[in-house]
C-alpha positions in Angstrom: 70.2 26.0 -85.2 71.8 25.3 -88.6 71.9 21.5 -88.0 68.3 21.0 -88.9 67.1 18.0 -90.9 66.9 19.8 -94.2 70.5 21.0 -93.9 71.8 17.6 -92.8 70.2 15.8 -95.7 72.2 18.1 -98.0 75.5 17.1 -96.4 77.3 14.3 -98.3 78.4 11.1 -96.7 82.1 11.6 -97.7 85.3 12.5 -95.9 85.9 16.2 -95.3 86.2 19.1 -92.9 83.5 21.4 -91.4 83.8 24.9 -90.0 81.2 26.2 -87.6 80.8 30.0 -87.7 79.0 32.6 -85.6 77.0 35.6 -86.8 80.2 37.6 -87.5 81.7 34.8 -89.5 84.2 33.9 -86.8 85.2 30.2 -86.8 84.1 28.6 -83.5 85.0 25.0 -84.3 86.8 23.0 -86.9 86.2 19.3 -87.2 86.9 16.4 -89.6 85.0 13.2 -90.4 85.1 10.2 -92.6 81.3 10.7 -93.0 80.4 14.4 -92.7 76.6 13.9 -92.4 77.0 11.3 -89.6 79.5 13.5 -87.7 77.3 16.6 -87.9 74.2 14.6 -86.9 76.1 13.3 -83.8 76.8 16.9 -82.8 73.0 17.7 -83.0 72.1 14.6 -81.0 74.8 15.3 -78.3 73.3 18.8 -77.8 69.8 17.4 -77.5 71.1 14.7 -75.2 72.3 17.2 -72.6 76.0 17.7 -73.4 76.4 21.2 -72.2 79.5 22.2 -74.1 78.1 21.0 -77.4 74.8 22.7 -76.7 76.7 26.0 -75.9 78.6 25.7 -79.2 75.6 25.0 -81.4 73.6 27.9 -79.7 76.2 30.3 -81.2 76.6 28.6 -84.6 74.8 30.4 -87.5 76.5 28.8 -90.5 78.3 25.5 -91.1 80.8 25.3 -94.0 81.9 22.0 -95.4 85.0 21.2 -97.4 85.1 17.8 -99.1 88.4 15.8 -99.3 89.3 12.6 -101.2 90.5 10.7 -98.0 90.3 10.9 -94.3 94.0 11.6 -94.1 93.5 14.7 -96.3 90.8 15.8 -93.9 93.1 15.4 -91.0 95.8 17.5 -92.6 93.3 20.2 -93.6 91.7 20.2 -90.1 95.1 20.6 -88.5 96.0 23.6 -90.8 92.6 25.3 -90.3 92.9 25.0 -86.5 96.3 26.5 -86.6 95.0 29.4 -88.8 91.8 30.2 -87.0 92.5 28.9 -83.4 88.8 28.3 -82.8 87.5 28.7 -79.2 86.0 25.2 -79.0 88.8 23.2 -80.4 91.6 21.6 -78.4 94.3 24.3 -78.4 97.5 23.4 -76.5 98.9 26.4 -74.7 102.3 25.6 -73.2 102.5 26.3 -69.4 106.3 26.5 -70.1 108.5 26.5 -73.1 111.6 24.3 -72.9 114.9 25.1 -74.6 116.9 23.1 -77.2 120.5 23.1 -78.0 121.0 23.6 -81.8 124.2 22.7 -83.6 124.2 24.5 -87.0 125.8 21.8 -89.1 124.0 23.5 -92.0 126.6 26.3 -91.8 130.1 26.3 -93.1 131.5 27.0 -89.6 128.9 25.5 -87.2 127.9 27.0 -83.9 126.1 25.7 -80.8 123.1 27.9 -79.9 120.2 27.9 -77.4 116.8 28.1 -79.1 113.1 27.5 -78.2 112.0 26.7 -81.7 112.9 23.5 -83.7 112.9 24.3 -87.4 113.5 22.2 -90.5 116.6 24.1 -91.4 119.2 21.2 -91.6 120.6 21.9 -88.2 120.9 19.3 -85.4 118.6 19.8 -82.3 119.0 18.3 -78.9 116.4 18.4 -76.1 114.1 19.7 -75.0 115.8 20.3 -71.6 113.9 20.8 -68.4 116.4 23.2 -66.8 117.4 26.2 -68.9 120.0 27.4 -66.4 121.7 24.0 -66.1 121.7 23.7 -69.9 123.4 27.0 -70.3 126.0 25.9 -67.8 126.6 22.9 -70.0 126.8 25.1 -73.1 129.5 27.2 -71.3 131.3 24.0 -70.4 131.3 22.8 -74.0 132.6 26.1 -75.2 135.4 26.0 -72.7 136.5 22.4 -73.6 135.5 22.3 -77.3 135.8 25.9 -78.7 133.5 26.8 -81.5 132.6 30.2 -82.8 129.7 31.9 -81.0 129.2 35.0 -83.2 125.6 35.8 -84.1 125.9 36.0 -87.9 125.0 32.9 -90.0 127.7 33.7 -92.5 131.2 34.2 -91.2 132.5 37.8 -91.6 136.2 38.1 -92.3 138.2 39.9 -89.6 141.8 41.2 -89.6 142.3 40.1 -86.0 140.5 37.5 -84.0 138.1 38.6 -81.2 138.7 38.2 -77.4 137.2 34.7 -77.4 140.2 33.4 -79.3 142.6 34.9 -76.8 140.5 33.2 -74.0 140.7 29.8 -75.8 137.0 29.8 -76.4 137.1 30.0 -80.2 139.4 28.7 -83.0 139.0 32.0 -84.9 137.9 30.9 -88.4 137.1 34.5 -89.1 140.8 35.5 -89.3 142.0 32.3 -90.8 143.4 30.8 -87.6 141.3 27.6 -87.7 142.0 24.4 -89.5 138.7 23.3 -91.0 139.2 19.5 -90.5 140.1 20.1 -86.9 137.1 22.4 -86.4 134.6 19.9 -87.9 136.1 17.2 -85.7 135.4 19.4 -82.7 131.8 19.8 -83.9 131.5 16.0 -84.1 132.8 15.7 -80.5 130.2 18.1 -79.3 127.4 16.2 -81.2 128.5 12.9 -79.6 128.3 14.4 -76.1 124.8 15.9 -76.8 123.7 12.5 -78.1 124.4 11.1 -74.7 127.9 9.7 -75.3 129.2 11.4 -72.3 132.1 9.1 -71.3 134.6 10.9 -73.5 133.9 14.3 -72.0 133.9 12.9 -68.4 137.2 11.2 -69.0 138.6 14.3 -70.5 137.6 16.3 -67.4 139.0 13.7 -65.0 142.3 13.7 -66.9 142.5 17.5 -66.9 141.6 17.6 -63.2 144.4 15.0 -62.4 146.9 16.9 -64.5 146.2 20.1 -62.7 146.4 18.5 -59.3 149.7 16.8 -60.2 151.0 20.3 -61.2 149.8 21.6 -57.8 147.4 23.9 -59.6 144.6 23.2 -57.1 142.5 26.1 -58.2 142.3 24.8 -61.8 141.7 21.3 -60.5 138.8 22.6 -58.5 137.4 24.3 -61.6 137.5 21.0 -63.5 135.9 19.2 -60.5 133.0 21.7 -60.5 132.6 21.4 -64.3 132.4 17.6 -63.9 129.7 18.0 -61.2 127.8 20.4 -63.5 128.0 17.9 -66.4 126.6 15.2 -64.2 123.7 17.5 -63.1 122.7 18.4 -66.7 123.7 15.6 -69.1 123.2 12.7 -66.7 119.5 13.1 -66.1 118.0 12.5 -62.7 115.2 10.1 -63.8 116.0 6.9 -65.7 113.1 5.4 -67.6 114.4 1.9 -68.0 117.2 -0.2 -69.4 116.5 0.8 -73.0 118.0 3.7 -75.1 114.8 4.6 -76.9 113.2 8.0 -77.6 109.6 8.3 -76.4 106.9 10.8 -75.7 104.4 9.9 -73.0 100.9 11.5 -72.9 99.0 11.2 -69.6 95.5 12.6 -69.4 93.6 13.4 -66.2 90.1 14.8 -66.0 88.4 16.6 -63.1 84.9 17.6 -63.9 84.9 19.4 -67.2 88.6 20.3 -67.1 91.3 18.1 -68.6 95.0 18.3 -68.0 97.5 16.6 -70.4 101.0 16.0 -69.2 103.8 15.0 -71.7 107.0 13.4 -70.6 110.0 13.5 -72.9 112.2 10.4 -72.8 115.5 10.6 -74.7 117.9 7.6 -74.8 116.0 6.0 -72.0 116.1 9.0 -69.7 113.4 11.5 -68.8 114.6 14.9 -69.9 111.6 17.1 -69.4 107.8 17.5 -69.0 105.1 19.9 -70.4 101.6 20.4 -69.1 98.5 21.7 -70.8 95.2 22.7 -69.2 92.1 22.4 -71.4 89.0 24.0 -69.9 85.9 22.1 -70.9 87.1 20.7 -74.2 84.6 19.4 -76.7 84.2 15.7 -77.1 85.1 12.6 -75.0 88.6 11.8 -73.8 89.4 9.8 -76.8 88.7 12.8 -79.1 90.5 15.1 -76.8 93.6 12.9 -76.9 93.5 12.7 -80.7 93.2 16.5 -80.9 96.1 16.9 -78.5 98.4 14.7 -80.5 97.5 16.4 -83.7 98.1 19.8 -82.1 101.3 18.9 -80.3 103.1 17.7 -83.4 101.6 20.3 -85.8 104.7 22.5 -86.1 108.4 21.9 -85.5 108.4 19.4 -82.6 110.6 16.4 -82.7 108.6 13.2 -83.3 110.0 10.1 -81.7 109.6 6.6 -83.0 107.2 5.6 -80.2 104.4 7.5 -78.4 102.7 6.1 -75.2 99.2 7.3 -74.5 97.0 6.8 -71.4 94.0 5.9 -73.6 93.8 5.2 -77.2 93.0 8.3 -79.3 90.2 8.4 -81.9 91.5 7.0 -85.2 94.8 5.9 -83.8 95.9 4.2 -87.1 95.3 7.4 -89.1 97.3 9.5 -86.5 100.2 7.0 -86.6 100.3 7.1 -90.4 100.3 10.9 -90.5 103.0 11.3 -87.8 105.1 8.7 -89.6 104.9 10.7 -92.8 106.0 13.9 -90.9 108.8 12.0 -89.2 109.8 10.2 -92.4 109.9 7.0 -90.4 107.6 4.6 -88.6 105.7 5.9 -85.5 104.1 3.5 -83.1 101.3 4.8 -80.8 100.5 2.4 -78.0 98.7 2.1 -74.7 100.8 -0.2 -72.5 99.1 -2.1 -69.7 102.1 -3.3 -67.8 105.9 -2.9 -67.6 108.1 0.1 -68.0 105.6 1.8 -70.4 102.8 1.6 -67.8 105.1 3.0 -65.2 105.9 6.0 -67.4 102.2 6.6 -68.0 101.6 6.6 -64.3 104.4 9.2 -63.9 102.8 11.4 -66.6 99.3 11.1 -65.0 100.8 11.9 -61.6 102.3 15.1 -63.1 98.9 16.0 -64.6 97.1 15.4 -61.3 99.7 17.6 -59.6 98.6 20.5 -61.9 95.1 20.3 -60.4 96.5 20.3 -56.9 98.7 23.3 -57.7 95.8 25.1 -59.3 93.6 24.6 -56.2 96.4 25.7 -53.9 97.0 28.8 -55.9 93.3 29.5 -56.1 93.0 29.3 -52.3 96.0 31.6 -51.9 94.5 34.1 -54.4 91.2 34.1 -52.6 92.9 34.8 -49.3 95.0 37.6 -50.8 92.1 39.3 -52.6 90.1 39.1 -49.4 92.9 40.9 -47.6 93.0 43.5 -50.3 89.3 44.2 -49.9 89.7 44.6 -46.1 92.8 46.8 -46.2 91.4 49.0 -49.0 87.9 49.1 -47.5 86.3 47.6 -50.6 82.8 46.1 -50.6 84.1 42.7 -52.0 87.3 41.1 -53.1 88.5 42.5 -56.5 88.4 39.7 -58.9 89.6 42.0 -61.7 92.2 44.7 -61.2 93.6 47.1 -63.8 96.6 49.3 -63.3 97.6 52.4 -65.3 101.2 53.7 -65.8 102.4 56.6 -67.9 105.8 56.5 -69.6 107.4 59.4 -71.3 110.6 61.5 -71.7 109.7 65.1 -71.2 106.4 64.3 -72.9 108.1 62.7 -76.0 106.9 59.3 -77.2 104.4 59.2 -74.3 102.5 56.0 -73.8 99.9 54.8 -71.3 100.1 51.1 -70.3 97.2 49.3 -68.8 97.7 45.9 -67.3 95.0 43.5 -66.1 95.0 40.9 -63.3 92.2 38.4 -63.0 91.9 36.4 -59.7 95.3 37.6 -58.7 97.2 36.6 -61.8 98.2 38.5 -64.9 95.6 38.5 -67.7 97.8 39.4 -70.6 95.1 39.1 -73.2 93.7 42.3 -71.7 96.9 44.3 -71.5 96.7 47.5 -73.6 99.1 50.2 -74.8 97.8 53.7 -75.6 99.9 56.2 -77.6 99.2 59.6 -76.1 97.5 62.0 -78.5 97.0 65.1 -76.4 100.4 66.7 -77.1 104.1 66.4 -76.3 104.2 68.4 -73.1 104.9 66.5 -69.8 101.3 66.7 -68.4 100.9 63.6 -66.3 97.4 64.5 -65.2 96.2 65.1 -68.8 97.7 61.9 -70.0 96.0 59.9 -67.3 92.7 61.5 -68.1 93.1 60.7 -71.8 94.0 57.1 -71.3 91.2 56.4 -68.8 88.6 58.1 -71.0 89.7 56.0 -74.0 89.6 52.9 -71.9 86.1 53.5 -70.8 84.7 55.0 -74.0 86.2 52.8 -76.7 86.2 49.5 -75.0 82.7 49.2 -73.6 82.6 45.5 -74.5 85.2 45.0 -71.7 83.6 45.2 -68.3 85.1 47.9 -66.0 87.5 46.4 -63.4 86.6 45.8 -59.8 89.7 47.8 -58.8 91.5 50.5 -60.7 95.1 51.2 -59.5 96.9 54.3 -60.6 100.7 54.8 -60.5 101.0 58.1 -58.7 99.9 60.1 -55.7 96.8 62.0 -54.6 96.8 64.3 -57.6 96.7 61.4 -60.1 94.1 59.7 -57.9 91.8 62.7 -58.1 92.1 62.9 -61.9 91.1 59.2 -62.1 88.2 59.8 -59.7 86.9 62.7 -61.9 87.0 60.4 -65.0 85.0 57.7 -63.2 82.5 60.2 -62.0 82.0 61.5 -65.5 81.5 57.9 -66.8 78.9 57.2 -64.1 81.1 54.5 -62.5 81.5 56.0 -59.0 80.8 53.3 -56.5 81.1 50.5 -59.1 84.9 50.6 -59.6 87.2 50.6 -56.6 90.0 53.2 -56.9 93.4 53.5 -55.4 96.8 54.9 -56.2 100.3 53.8 -55.2 103.3 56.2 -55.1 106.9 55.5 -54.6 108.2 58.0 -52.1 111.7 58.5 -50.6 113.6 55.4 -49.7 113.1 55.8 -46.0 109.3 56.4 -46.5 108.7 53.5 -48.8 105.5 53.1 -50.8 102.3 55.0 -50.1 98.8 53.9 -51.0 95.9 56.4 -51.3 92.2 56.0 -51.5 89.5 58.6 -52.4 88.0 60.3 -49.5 91.0 59.8 -47.2 93.4 62.6 -46.4 96.3 60.3 -45.4 97.8 57.2 -46.9 96.5 53.8 -45.9 98.4 52.3 -42.9 100.2 49.4 -44.8 103.4 48.1 -43.3 106.5 47.8 -45.5 106.2 44.0 -45.9 102.4 43.7 -45.8 101.3 41.1 -48.4 98.7 43.5 -49.7 101.2 46.3 -50.3 103.6 43.8 -52.0 100.8 42.6 -54.3 99.9 46.2 -55.3 103.6 46.9 -55.9 103.8 43.8 -58.1 100.9 45.0 -60.2 102.3 48.5 -60.5 105.8 47.2 -61.4 104.2 45.0 -64.1 102.4 48.1 -65.6 105.7 50.0 -65.5 107.6 47.1 -67.2 104.9 46.8 -69.9 104.9 50.5 -70.5 108.6 51.2 -70.5 109.2 48.3 -73.0 106.8 49.9 -75.5 108.2 53.4 -74.8 111.8 52.2 -75.6 110.6 50.6 -78.8 109.1 54.0 -79.9 112.3 55.8 -78.9 114.3 53.2 -80.9 112.2 53.7 -84.0 112.6 57.5 -83.6 116.4 57.0 -83.3 116.4 54.8 -86.4 114.3 57.3 -88.4 116.7 60.1 -87.6 119.8 58.0 -87.9 119.4 55.8 -90.9 116.2 56.2 -92.9 117.1 59.6 -94.2 120.1 58.2 -96.0 119.4 58.1 -99.8 119.0 54.5 -101.0 118.5 53.1 -97.5 115.0 51.8 -96.9 113.5 50.0 -93.9 114.7 46.5 -95.0 118.3 47.6 -95.4 118.1 49.6 -92.1 117.1 46.4 -90.3 119.8 44.5 -92.1 122.5 47.0 -91.0 121.4 47.0 -87.4 121.1 43.2 -87.3 124.6 42.6 -88.8 126.4 45.4 -86.9 124.4 45.4 -83.7 123.8 49.1 -83.1 123.6 52.5 -84.7 126.9 53.4 -83.1 128.6 50.5 -84.9 127.1 51.6 -88.2 128.5 55.1 -87.7 132.0 53.6 -86.9 132.1 51.0 -89.7 134.5 51.5 -92.6 133.5 51.6 -96.2 135.0 48.1 -96.7 133.1 46.7 -93.7 129.8 48.2 -95.0 130.4 47.0 -98.5 131.0 43.4 -97.3 127.5 43.2 -95.9 124.9 41.4 -97.9 122.6 43.8 -99.8 124.8 46.9 -99.3 127.5 46.8 -101.9 130.4 49.3 -102.5 128.4 52.3 -103.9 125.8 52.3 -101.1 128.6 51.8 -98.6 130.2 55.0 -99.7 126.9 56.9 -99.4 126.4 55.5 -95.8 129.9 56.3 -94.8 129.7 59.8 -96.3 126.5 60.5 -94.4 128.2 59.9 -91.1 131.6 61.3 -92.1 130.9 64.4 -94.3 133.9 66.2 -95.9 135.6 68.4 -93.3 134.2 66.5 -90.3 136.9 65.5 -87.8 137.0 61.8 -87.1 
């Protein structure tokens, strides 16, 4: 173990960061300390004292690298950036169980737009959210566009047009692109939208009520019903269901619940006194006590582009709370208060966050029970010796043998294991040989990835022929009897799906709505989705190569720019010289070359 007395004596008693690496140089853990020697000594003592996670970490550590800093705050900043860079296995890494959307008003653009985004950047735009219901938020976005029309085109810079688009005719845009919009009126509309998103909803509600009344007075009951439904949608989305209290503050609330070695952290978002959403994070056996885990969670959560409120409530005080508050205040460019309330509305919010965290454990246990029952049924119906904890499914995607790819998806304990998904580009030729492609992919999977254990069940998309090829590959690899094997084939509509097993002449007797059959279909469909997405990408690259990259003066960067600005290869072909020349990075000379490529002399247009 590298943390021996001689090494520890050489470590200075100064602030800094340490990186623990294994024999291959991979970073296993990054930590910070105000006193590096004391902190590393505490790790050694914790391992000797029986802390299993620390002992497991130190058993793999070969070298410890230290980086000295002038202050503990510098150590905190360096630790945060190193964790983000290396994503060490033993650090607290928050993986979202769900990504919530924001509404973005691009006030940094000449003619602002309202967009949906899942990333909050420091780009000068205004962000509102996050929102717990993406579908309801999109309804609100449609509502705002109906009542307060702003441009919705994708380009950052407004491209001039001779005539406005259909949105102008529908009353959903003021058409600044064709000179129809008055800039002062347009910016006033933007300000109205911002006020609504800030929670000042009375103006929009009154506007809807007025329009509903005017439509009803004019006996236009259909339009009145439309405004009534929009008002109901507004109340569903902008008037949140949960009110946190009588204040109008922005808060984030961190609740932590531990069961055994697993920790769940639930974060409630409170905006203008109302709960707008929640995120949960599961940490399997994190290193350190709960105070250290909470400190690591706060540092991770606010590392990137998240909105930092002026107040953060925590279920227990994190390690070095003053340092964290100071760091977050500098990122926010304003004071940040981190507190642990014992009573009142804050304590009630903490109880709500902890209840959400506890529910994650209950949901996980319920899902685990369901998965165990389902996998047991799979073993019985497919006549396997034991429930298949790991399942892999192979699908081949090609178009007459062209751009052929094999896709292998993995399921662990009944759930997708996306870290073990694999794509294989077929090397054995461009003829439509399904059997040969299956053989190649399985041989590569078993030969080249020996560090990955073979699955308990291998599922093949195909019939008895494909199944026999897979059985031959497993026989040659010496895995007969170790890996369960089955195939699933989609037959005629009236016949449904057929599942085959080696050694059986006929298909397995699975009814159309049997949960086992539906589960196998789900795995097969996931393999098909994963494969066809990659296959389409290869086809798109081939189309791009034949359609654009052979034009003189047009490299990959400009190809991507053309497709991004015009949307498709077809629109590039149809664009005029003037439209091409107006694009950034093209210019009049290159525009003529591109136009001539698609419209050579003598070609009929």
